[in-house]
C-alpha positions in Angstrom: -61.9 -11.8 -244.0 -59.4 -8.9 -242.2 -57.9 -6.0 -243.8 -54.3 -6.4 -242.9 -52.7 -4.9 -239.8 -49.6 -3.7 -241.3 -49.1 -2.3 -244.6 -48.1 -5.2 -247.3 -46.5 -4.6 -250.9 -45.4 -7.0 -253.6 -43.8 -6.5 -256.6 -47.4 -5.8 -258.4 -47.8 -3.1 -255.9 -50.0 -2.9 -252.2 -51.7 -5.7 -251.3 -55.1 -5.4 -249.6 -56.3 -8.9 -248.6 -54.5 -11.2 -246.2 -55.1 -14.4 -245.0 -54.4 -15.8 -241.4 -53.7 -19.5 -240.7 -54.1 -21.4 -237.4 -53.1 -24.7 -237.1 -53.6 -27.1 -234.3 -51.4 -30.2 -234.0 -49.9 -32.8 -231.6 -46.3 -33.8 -231.8 -43.1 -34.3 -230.0 -41.7 -30.9 -228.9 -38.5 -32.2 -230.9 -40.5 -31.3 -234.1 -40.4 -27.0 -233.5 -37.2 -26.5 -234.8 -38.0 -28.4 -238.0 -41.2 -26.4 -238.5 -39.9 -23.3 -237.4 -37.2 -23.7 -240.2 -39.5 -25.2 -243.1 -41.7 -22.2 -242.1 -38.7 -19.6 -242.1 -38.2 -20.5 -246.0 -41.3 -19.8 -247.2 -41.3 -16.3 -248.0 -45.1 -15.9 -247.5 -45.4 -16.6 -244.4 -44.7 -13.8 -242.3 -45.3 -14.7 -238.8 -44.5 -18.3 -237.3 -44.9 -19.2 -234.0 -45.7 -22.0 -231.6 -48.0 -21.7 -228.5 -47.3 -24.8 -226.0 -50.9 -25.3 -224.4 -51.5 -26.8 -221.2 -52.3 -30.4 -221.0 -55.2 -31.1 -218.6 -54.6 -34.0 -216.4 -57.3 -37.1 -217.2 -58.3 -39.3 -214.2 -56.8 -42.8 -214.4 -59.5 -45.5 -213.7 -58.9 -46.9 -209.9 -60.0 -50.2 -211.5 -62.6 -52.3 -209.7 -62.7 -51.7 -205.7 -63.1 -55.4 -204.0 -66.4 -55.9 -202.5 -66.3 -57.4 -198.8 -69.5 -60.0 -198.8 -69.0 -60.9 -195.6 -69.4 -57.7 -194.2 -72.5 -57.7 -196.2 -73.9 -61.0 -194.8 -73.4 -60.2 -191.4 -76.4 -58.7 -189.7 -75.7 -55.2 -188.2 -76.7 -54.6 -184.3 -79.1 -51.8 -183.6 
């Protein structure tokens, strides 16, 4: 656990223990505004942010490459 980077106070006094949460999720970009609104209503959430991670392109399988058996059966000239 880390100490708070900012001084935080509650009704009962100073808060010395702070929890940090990082949530990794996959979803369409359309949910960002809904989630920001939802997190903004929670008084315990101090800083909310969404970070778009770059997605690496996966190589697609090119399929089965056809083999020309006639070329393999023909004798090669030396």
